[in-house]
C-alpha positions as CSV (number, residue, x, y, z in Angstrom):
1,M,-13.7,-9.3,-22.0
2,K,-11.8,-12.6,-22.0
3,K,-9.0,-10.9,-24.0
4,F,-8.8,-8.2,-21.3
5,D,-8.8,-10.8,-18.5
6,A,-6.0,-12.8,-20.1
7,A,-3.9,-9.7,-20.7
8,L,-4.5,-8.4,-17.2
9,I,-3.5,-11.7,-15.6
10,K,-0.4,-11.8,-17.8
11,R,0.6,-8.3,-16.8
12,V,-0.3,-8.4,-13.1
13,S,0.7,-12.0,-12.3
14,P,4.4,-11.3,-11.8
15,T,3.6,-8.4,-9.5
16,L,1.1,-10.5,-7.5
17,I,3.5,-13.4,-7.3
18,L,6.2,-11.0,-6.1
19,V,3.9,-9.5,-3.5
20,A,2.7,-12.9,-2.3
21,V,6.2,-14.4,-2.0
22,S,7.5,-11.2,-0.4
23,S,4.7,-11.2,2.1
24,I,5.3,-14.9,3.1
25,F,9.0,-14.4,3.2
26,Y,8.5,-11.2,5.3
27,I,6.2,-12.9,7.8
28,Y,8.6,-15.8,8.1
29,V,11.9,-13.8,8.4
30,M,10.6,-11.1,10.7
31,R,10.4,-13.7,13.5
32,F,14.2,-14.1,13.4
33,I,15.3,-10.5,13.0
34,D,16.3,-8.5,16.0
35,H,14.1,-5.4,15.4
36,R,15.8,-3.5,18.2
37,A,19.1,-3.3,16.1
38,Y,20.0,0.4,15.5
39,W,19.9,0.0,11.7
40,I,16.4,-1.4,11.4
41,S,14.5,1.9,11.6
42,P,16.5,3.8,9.0
43,V,16.2,0.8,6.7
44,I,12.4,0.6,7.1
45,V,12.1,4.4,6.4
46,S,14.3,4.1,3.3
47,L,12.5,1.0,2.0
48,A,9.1,2.7,2.6
49,F,10.3,5.7,0.5
50,L,11.5,3.4,-2.3
51,K,8.3,1.4,-2.2
52,S,6.2,4.5,-2.4
53,A,8.2,5.7,-5.5
54,Y,7.7,2.2,-7.1
55,F,3.9,2.3,-6.4
56,T,3.6,5.8,-7.8
57,T,5.4,4.9,-11.1
58,F,3.5,1.5,-11.3
59,T,0.2,3.3,-10.8
60,F,0.8,5.9,-13.5
61,R,2.3,3.3,-15.9
62,Q,-0.8,1.1,-15.5
63,M,-3.1,4.0,-15.9
64,N,-1.5,5.0,-19.2
65,I,-1.8,1.4,-20.5
66,S,-5.4,1.3,-19.4
67,I,-6.2,4.5,-21.2
68,K,-4.8,3.0,-24.4
69,E,-6.7,-0.3,-24.0
70,S,-9.9,1.3,-22.8
71,H,-10.9,-1.2,-20.1
72,S,-14.3,-1.1,-18.4
73,F,-14.7,1.2,-15.5
74,G,-15.5,-1.7,-13.1
75,Q,-12.2,-3.5,-14.1
76,L,-10.2,-0.3,-13.5
77,L,-11.8,0.2,-10.1
78,G,-10.9,-3.4,-9.2
79,I,-7.3,-2.9,-10.2
80,F,-7.2,0.4,-8.3
81,G,-8.7,-1.3,-5.2
82,L,-6.1,-4.1,-5.3
83,L,-3.4,-1.5,-5.6
84,V,-4.7,0.4,-2.5
85,F,-4.9,-2.8,-0.5
86,V,-1.3,-3.7,-1.3
87,I,-0.2,-0.2,-0.4
88,V,-2.1,-0.2,2.9
89,F,-0.9,-3.7,3.8
90,S,2.7,-2.9,3.1
91,F,2.6,0.2,5.3
92,G,0.9,-1.8,8.0
93,A,3.9,-4.2,7.8
94,D,6.3,-1.3,8.1
95,Y,4.5,0.1,11.2
96,T,4.6,-3.4,12.7
97,C,8.3,-3.7,12.2
98,L,8.9,-0.3,13.8
99,S,6.7,-1.2,16.7
100,V,8.4,-4.5,17.3
101,G,11.8,-2.8,17.3
102,N,10.7,0.0,19.6
103,H,7.4,-0.3,21.5
104,A,7.4,3.4,22.1
105,S,7.2,4.1,18.3
106,F,3.4,4.5,18.6
107,K,1.1,5.6,21.3
108,G,-2.2,3.9,21.7
109,L,-1.1,0.3,21.6
110,E,0.9,0.1,24.8
111,G,-1.3,-2.7,26.2
112,N,-0.8,-4.8,23.0
113,I,2.9,-5.5,23.6
114,H,2.1,-9.1,24.2
115,L,0.1,-9.7,21.1
116,S,1.2,-12.2,18.5
117,Y,3.0,-10.8,15.4
118,L,-0.1,-11.4,13.3
119,D,-2.3,-9.6,15.8
120,Q,0.1,-6.6,15.8
121,L,0.1,-6.7,12.0
122,F,-3.7,-6.4,12.0
123,Q,-3.6,-3.5,14.5
124,Y,-1.2,-1.6,12.2
125,F,-3.1,-2.6,9.1
126,Y,-6.0,-0.9,10.8
127,F,-3.8,2.2,11.5
128,S,-2.6,2.2,7.9
129,T,-6.1,2.0,6.6
130,V,-7.2,5.0,8.8
131,T,-4.1,6.9,7.7
132,F,-4.5,6.2,4.0
133,A,-8.2,7.2,4.1
134,S,-7.1,10.5,5.8
135,I,-9.5,9.8,8.7
136,G,-7.0,9.9,11.5
137,Y,-9.0,8.9,14.6
138,G,-6.1,9.5,16.9
139,D,-6.4,6.2,18.7
140,I,-2.9,5.2,17.5
141,V,-0.3,8.0,17.1
142,P,3.3,7.9,15.8
143,V,5.8,9.0,18.4
144,S,9.3,8.2,17.1
145,V,10.9,10.1,14.3
146,S,11.0,6.9,12.1
147,A,7.3,6.2,12.7
148,K,6.4,9.8,11.8
149,L,8.5,9.7,8.7
150,V,6.8,6.5,7.5
151,V,3.4,8.1,8.2
152,I,4.4,11.1,6.2
153,I,5.4,8.9,3.3
154,E,2.1,7.0,3.5
155,I,0.1,10.2,3.6
156,A,2.0,11.5,0.5
157,Q,1.4,8.1,-1.2
158,S,-2.3,8.3,-0.3
159,F,-2.6,11.8,-1.8
160,I,-0.8,10.9,-5.0
161,T,-2.8,7.7,-5.4
162,V,-6.2,9.0,-4.6
163,V,-6.0,12.5,-6.2
164,F,-4.1,11.5,-9.4
165,G,-5.3,7.9,-9.6
166,L,-9.0,8.6,-9.2
167,S,-8.8,11.6,-11.5
168,N,-7.2,9.4,-14.2
169,I,-9.9,6.7,-13.6
170,N,-12.5,9.4,-14.2
171,N,-10.7,10.4,-17.4
172,I,-10.5,6.8,-18.5
173,H,-14.2,6.4,-17.8
174,S,-15.0,9.4,-19.9
175,I,-12.8,8.1,-22.8
176,I,-14.5,4.7,-22.6
177,K,-17.9,6.3,-22.7
178,S,-17.0,8.5,-25.7
179,K,-15.6,5.5,-27.6
180,R,-18.8,3.5,-27.0
181,V,-20.8,6.5,-28.3
182,N,-18.6,6.7,-31.4
183,D,-18.8,3.0,-32.1
């Protein structure tokens, strides 16, 4: 168990540090960027696509490593939960940027124009969570093309992560159980 924890921390630390530093940098820098600039929306959509590709390859790479190392089911679910949180938060940040640049990007938050940046980030984190979970209440709706594209990317990321990720976790769990029976 301690060996796993040390290996996990060693492997995940660079990613967690990168995410933490990027998040702090992002929150700081976003206050100074003119989100209404014409190039912001295409950049956000492009980065969302690249981010989604990274998360997908990262997920499958980690799953393959986990299969070889036979971690406990609880540890795998913890890693998977952390990955889902990072994905949902990052898309929430994308939606916030799109909204700050064009308040008409989303319908349902028109009265929240005067919210602080962190309050808006929370509102879009909520929207991202609902989108990732495929619930889609309809209280917040993408209107602009850029917002719709980012939502499509998140839905695709959600499908890939949930369907393939959870099926792999189930396979790993079966492998762990069979190894315990054989030992």
